[in-house]
Structure formats: C-alpha cells, structure tokens
C-alpha positions as CSV (number, residue, x, y, z in Angstrom):
1,M,172.9,120.3,175.9
2,S,173.3,118.7,172.7
3,H,171.0,115.7,171.2
4,S,172.2,112.5,169.6
5,T,168.9,112.5,167.6
6,H,167.0,115.1,165.4
7,E,163.6,114.2,164.6
8,N,163.4,116.5,161.5
9,D,166.5,115.2,159.9
10,E,166.1,113.9,156.5
11,P,166.6,109.9,156.3
12,T,169.7,108.6,154.8
13,P,169.9,106.5,151.2
14,D,171.0,103.5,153.5
15,E,168.0,104.1,155.9
16,V,165.5,104.3,152.7
17,E,166.9,101.2,151.2
18,S,166.8,99.4,154.7
19,E,162.9,100.6,154.9
20,T,162.1,99.6,151.4
21,P,160.0,96.5,151.2
22,N,161.9,93.1,149.9
23,F,159.5,90.8,147.9
24,E,161.7,87.9,147.6
25,V,160.2,85.1,149.4
26,E,162.4,82.7,150.9
27,E,161.1,78.7,150.6
28,E,162.7,76.0,152.2
29,T,163.8,73.5,149.3
30,P,163.7,69.6,149.9
31,D,167.4,69.3,150.3
32,G,167.5,71.8,153.2
33,G,168.5,74.7,151.3
34,V,166.8,78.1,150.6
35,A,165.2,79.1,147.3
36,H,164.3,82.8,146.5
37,A,161.2,83.1,144.6
38,Q,160.7,86.2,142.6
39,P,157.9,88.4,143.2
40,Q,154.8,87.7,141.1
41,R,153.4,90.4,139.1
42,A,149.7,91.0,139.0
43,P,148.5,90.4,135.5
44,E,148.0,93.2,133.2
45,P,144.0,93.6,132.6
46,Q,143.2,92.4,128.9
47,A,140.8,94.6,126.7
48,D,137.5,92.6,126.2
49,E,137.4,91.2,122.7
50,P,133.9,92.2,121.2
51,D,131.6,89.1,120.9
52,D,130.8,87.5,117.2
53,E,127.6,88.7,115.9
54,P,124.9,86.1,115.9
55,E,124.1,84.1,112.8
56,D,120.5,85.0,112.8
57,A,121.1,88.8,113.3
58,P,118.6,90.7,110.9
59,E,119.4,92.2,107.8
60,P,119.9,95.9,108.2
61,V,117.1,98.1,106.9
62,D,117.6,100.4,103.8
63,E,115.7,103.5,104.7
64,D,116.1,104.7,101.2
65,A,114.3,101.7,99.6
66,D,111.1,102.2,98.2
67,P,108.0,100.6,100.2
68,P,106.0,97.6,98.6
69,V,103.5,98.3,96.1
70,D,100.1,97.0,96.4
71,L,98.8,96.2,92.9
72,V,95.1,95.5,92.1
73,W,93.0,95.6,89.0
74,Y,90.4,98.2,88.7
75,V,87.7,98.9,85.9
76,L,88.1,102.6,84.0
77,K,85.0,103.9,82.2
78,V,86.0,105.4,78.8
79,Q,84.7,107.0,76.0
80,S,83.1,104.4,73.7
81,S,85.0,103.4,70.5
82,R,88.1,105.2,71.8
83,E,89.0,102.5,74.0
84,D,92.7,101.6,72.5
85,T,93.6,104.9,72.0
86,I,92.9,106.3,75.5
87,A,94.8,102.8,77.0
88,E,97.9,104.0,74.9
89,A,97.3,107.6,76.0
90,L,97.4,106.7,79.6
91,Q,100.7,104.1,79.1
92,R,102.6,107.3,77.8
93,R,101.2,109.2,80.8
94,V,102.4,106.9,83.2
95,K,105.9,106.6,81.8
96,I,106.2,110.7,81.4
97,Q,105.2,111.2,85.1
98,G,107.7,108.2,86.1
99,L,105.1,106.4,87.8
100,E,106.1,103.1,86.3
101,R,106.6,101.3,89.7
102,F,103.0,101.9,90.7
103,F,101.3,99.8,87.6
104,G,101.7,96.3,86.7
105,V,104.2,95.8,83.6
106,T,103.4,93.8,80.4
107,A,105.8,91.2,78.6
108,E,106.5,94.3,76.4
109,G,107.7,96.3,79.5
110,K,104.6,98.7,79.1
111,P,102.1,99.5,81.8
112,R,99.7,96.8,82.1
113,I,96.6,98.8,80.7
114,V,94.2,96.3,79.0
115,V,91.4,96.6,76.3
116,P,90.0,93.3,76.4
117,T,88.8,91.7,73.3
118,E,87.7,88.3,71.5
119,K,88.3,87.4,68.1
120,I,84.9,85.8,66.4
121,T,84.3,84.8,62.5
122,E,81.4,86.9,60.9
123,I,80.0,85.9,57.3
124,R,79.5,89.4,55.4
125,N,78.6,89.1,51.4
126,N,78.8,85.0,51.3
127,K,82.6,85.7,52.8
128,K,83.9,84.4,56.1
129,R,86.5,86.7,57.9
130,I,87.8,87.1,61.3
131,V,87.3,90.1,63.4
132,E,88.3,91.1,66.6
133,R,85.3,92.7,69.0
134,K,85.7,94.6,72.2
135,T,84.4,92.3,75.0
136,Y,83.3,95.0,77.3
137,P,82.7,98.6,75.1
138,G,83.4,101.4,77.0
139,Y,85.5,100.1,79.8
140,I,89.3,99.5,79.9
141,M,90.9,97.3,82.6
142,V,94.3,98.7,84.6
143,Q,96.3,97.0,87.3
144,M,97.6,99.7,89.7
145,E,98.3,100.7,93.1
146,L,95.4,103.4,93.8
147,N,97.0,106.7,95.4
148,E,96.9,110.1,95.1
149,K,99.3,110.5,92.6
150,T,98.1,107.6,90.5
151,W,94.5,108.6,91.2
152,F,94.8,112.1,89.5
153,L,96.7,110.6,86.8
154,V,94.2,108.4,85.6
155,R,91.2,110.8,86.3
156,E,93.1,113.8,84.1
157,T,93.5,111.4,81.2
158,P,91.5,112.8,78.2
159,G,88.6,110.5,77.5
160,V,88.6,108.7,80.9
161,G,85.4,109.1,82.8
162,D,85.5,107.4,86.2
163,F,86.6,104.2,88.1
164,V,84.0,101.6,88.4
165,G,82.6,101.7,92.0
166,A,79.7,102.7,94.5
167,H,79.7,106.2,95.4
168,G,82.7,107.3,93.5
169,T,84.9,104.8,95.3
170,P,86.9,102.6,93.0
171,T,86.1,98.7,93.2
172,K,88.6,96.3,93.1
173,M,88.0,93.4,90.6
174,T,87.7,89.7,92.0
175,D,90.1,86.9,91.5
176,T,87.5,85.6,89.3
177,E,86.6,88.7,87.0
178,V,90.5,89.3,86.9
179,N,91.3,85.2,85.7
180,Q,88.3,85.4,83.1
181,M,89.8,88.7,81.7
182,L,93.5,87.4,81.8
183,N,92.4,84.1,80.2
184,Q,90.6,85.5,77.6
185,Q,93.5,87.7,76.5
186,E,96.1,84.9,76.6
187,E,94.0,82.7,74.4
188,Q,94.1,85.5,71.8
189,T,97.9,85.0,71.6
190,T,97.5,81.2,70.5
191,A,96.5,79.3,67.5
192,K,93.1,78.4,69.0
193,S,90.4,79.0,66.6
194,P,88.3,82.1,67.0
195,T,85.0,82.0,68.5
196,V,81.9,81.5,66.0
197,R,79.5,84.1,66.3
198,I,75.8,82.5,65.1
199,D,73.3,85.0,65.0
200,V,70.3,82.8,65.1
201,E,68.9,80.7,67.9
202,R,66.2,78.0,68.3
203,G,62.9,78.9,67.2
204,D,64.1,81.5,64.5
205,R,62.6,81.4,61.1
206,V,65.5,81.4,58.6
207,K,66.0,81.3,54.8
208,I,68.6,78.9,53.0
209,K,70.9,81.3,50.9
210,D,73.3,78.7,49.7
211,G,73.8,75.2,48.6
212,P,71.3,72.5,47.5
213,F,68.5,74.0,49.7
214,E,68.8,77.6,48.4
215,N,66.0,79.8,48.8
216,F,64.3,77.1,51.1
217,E,62.7,78.4,54.4
218,G,62.6,76.6,57.8
219,T,62.9,76.7,61.5
220,V,65.8,76.5,63.6
221,E,65.9,73.2,65.7
222,E,69.7,73.8,67.5
223,V,72.7,75.6,67.1
224,I,76.0,73.8,67.2
225,E,78.2,76.6,68.1
226,G,81.7,74.4,68.6
227,R,81.1,73.0,64.8
228,G,79.6,76.3,63.3
229,L,76.6,74.4,62.7
230,V,72.8,74.9,62.5
231,K,70.0,72.1,62.3
232,V,66.7,73.5,60.4
233,M,63.7,71.7,60.0
234,L,62.6,72.0,56.4
235,I,59.5,70.9,54.5
236,I,60.6,68.9,51.7
237,F,57.9,66.7,49.6
238,N,55.6,68.2,52.1
239,R,57.5,66.0,55.3
240,P,59.5,67.9,57.9
241,T,63.1,67.1,57.5
242,P,65.9,68.0,59.6
243,V,69.0,69.5,57.6
244,D,72.4,70.3,58.9
245,L,73.9,73.7,57.9
246,E,76.8,75.6,57.8
247,Y,75.8,79.0,59.8
248,W,76.8,81.0,57.1
249,Q,74.3,79.4,54.4
250,L,71.5,81.1,56.4
251,E,69.9,84.4,57.4
252,R,67.1,85.2,59.9
253,I,63.8,86.2,58.2
C-alpha cells in the first residue's frame, strides 16, 4: 500500500517560502485602497557617550611633588666672637648637602642664617666713629624646618654648640622675638642714624674734657640719648648751674 504523503520528506522551496512570515502590513487608506507598510526595524543600540567632567573636579595630585615645608625660627648657641664665620660655614654646608628647600632664603638667595647686630656711635680719643656691635654675642638665628637631616647638619657644623631650648629640645622663637630681630636687621639697611651709646647715667660723677668747661667736674642730671646730650650740674661761681653737653665731651670719674 502506497502512501501519498511522506512524514520524513524535506519541504520543497515553495513550501519554505510559503511558511516564511510576511512582515508587510496592509492598512486601509482613506479612499478605500490598501497601503503596504514596510516592516519597522528595531533601533540599533547606541554606545553611551561619556559624561562631561564636572567643572569642580579636583586637580590631579602630583605624587612626586615635595611636601610643604614648615619654616620656623630657632636660636643657636655658637662660639663667641666667631658668629659670622660660623653662620657662613653653615650656609655653605646647607648648599653642599642640597638642603636649601628646608631653610628660609634671603634676598641674595642664601639660607636665612642671621647674626643680629646694631650700629652705634662711639667716641674714642676724642674722635667720633660708627661701629657695628652684635646684639646677642654667642648666638645666631636660623629659619629652618627641623627634621633629622637639618638637625644633624646644624649640630655637626664646627663652632655650633646646640639649639636653645629646655632639656635639649629646640624652642621656637615667638612672633615678638622674630619681629624684633627682623626689624632690627632691616634698620641696618636704611639711612637711619645709628644708635648713640652713652656710657653715663643719672647720678654719675663726670669730668668735662672738651669745650669751655674743660676740667670742670659735675653730676649727671639727665641723659638725652635721642639727641646725644647729657645735662650736667656744675658748680660755677659757687652756684649750681645745669649745662647741656655733647656726650663725647665728658667722661665718668
């Protein structure tokens, strides 16, 4: 008995085509006709565009950058009468060891190591002269960051004794001390008249060594440092008479 259909037969091309789904959609137009709409394709996925960086984004951190330096003023005990040479030696050692960034810098580009001085007027052999005197003999000031390298550099500089401080701990200078020291140094670079040093004070017995009252003796009544004058009480014609004299015209007896 023959069979008209075969379950295992492959479908013919016409059958495949007839089974293929038709994506055309027939729509009725207003005039009664039929319009064939083309199949709609799904939109292709679009790649997400990166968002713009926020305007207040933090600046990138440079990990290789040097950390900030904390500069502080300290006082060093040094050999008296060698303050200048020790300060210069310390400046050279800072440069040689490449530690400049741990020290303050002067206008000349040198490490800020200061020997405080003041200018005064002295009279010797009846001659007036201007001399420079160290304000704090045996001490120098340095602006630096205290760390292991700078501590050893300072302590191993010949002539340096130690930092000023209790129990071996370096003590920071106060703002008042720093301002006083810096202002004093700035005055040395101006045209301001040097300070007059007068070696007598009220109540001292003095002898006049120059001028119309030469060889007279008297007592100091007042010292006027700003004008360089000394008021002396002399006995003239058996009467006490105050006389204003230049400080260099007299000497203590």
